[in-house]
Steps between C-alpha positions, in 0.01 A plus 500: 500500500452549876249701702615781729337717763618858557410737783464846349498849653384814320409861548155523347498878453576503128310183409144449380480198727660158489312329217609544139256716301406493134517880477875502548499679837800430720442207737716289729415183310595665172841606632569160655404310188723728291793408727414132465494524121857626509582160653321317214183437697233354269181474706201722422453626855659473842297374795439739789364465852263789435451842347563833664323820398652809348729666755513205743846383606642156580782347699385142461320448170561147372528401134581169333625414153666226300846563357795322344772607745812316612675751728304464824233712675741764635638576156143510366406762759805705399425466129139613543599796717752615241212541251227628731438874550596669831146476641483118472736244655515127554581427864557127459439209263468126555411186308144376545312190379383510140162667462528697826251788499537748789139614481360153563777378729479798737339443838488868597613849404609783727462871428620806691337841482690803628360838597629798694339803661630850439325827423729577206627293208822302507583424134753228581276307739193537281652281230454201733230606746162670532505830688195515727394809691360542760680211663279192549464334837722190490307322775175527304664366184650212695157411633359505146785278375413229754154467342649424157666172599313187398312362203214707364352659191708811427274622218449840671871567441577348160414290198622159392797548261408171330185381329346294782347790689612345830566779752562286810855530631683391815704769674770342715649815654414871503681746724618859530840599637673830567834494317773754425354539152147564621195290578527163329214261436587137421245254372539136399228299326459193285414734212371853446219662307569775249600813699388336824796619710474861385127515580551342842779748579281790389221379728729451800652846457144640494439316828823641642405854400148469638337529157329166549440283804636162602142374488456617140826328406384177665172523309694513174689186598185311594270603213615405146221719363673813631778685315779731618422828322770740619777416258834323487823554685761611240694227324840644595469388862447134413775240465483125434737374769500125448331198348504195724510142378542311827251452782 
């Protein structure tokens, strides 16, 4: 048996999140493990770099698994894709050292959040982006994004997905750009709290629309006793872009 790492992309719209659930709801992990079983996979669970919520997409989710396979990584990618549903695909596969776990080996993760501003709905765009109206001020959101970079307690924007209760994270990069698809926010950190990105995006959009001030946003960042109270950005705008294993 050898260990393999696959980079996986998926459209999260029809999934109840990444992680397999006991209630039988459709999940990315459940679909991927079903494809692995068709290749005589015998482990109890695959190893993943992290979990994404219901409706969140991915271009660069990373999973690892052990498998008896003699036909090479390219053929393994092809075999998995032949059994996966249309909304999940393996982008590439490679051999990794035995025991490799992407969650613990990862140095950082990068997410992208996409929004666009129009007064009326666009059903095609809204599958992948959050429609925001009135249009937020991009310069104000860029100023807010600068304040996010660094190591601090992000408890105002999320909860620890583990059992330690540690809410300190290091944000390496946070920036807004104006793309053909809309306004895109990219954020890279060593790890993320539960729903941290969606709360931060919601707060920055509120800053951009003048519903809250830059100063109030900065207070949230500096005071772990505070809490962002004005909701979450919708899951559909969020995409896990990459998991990075090299400094």
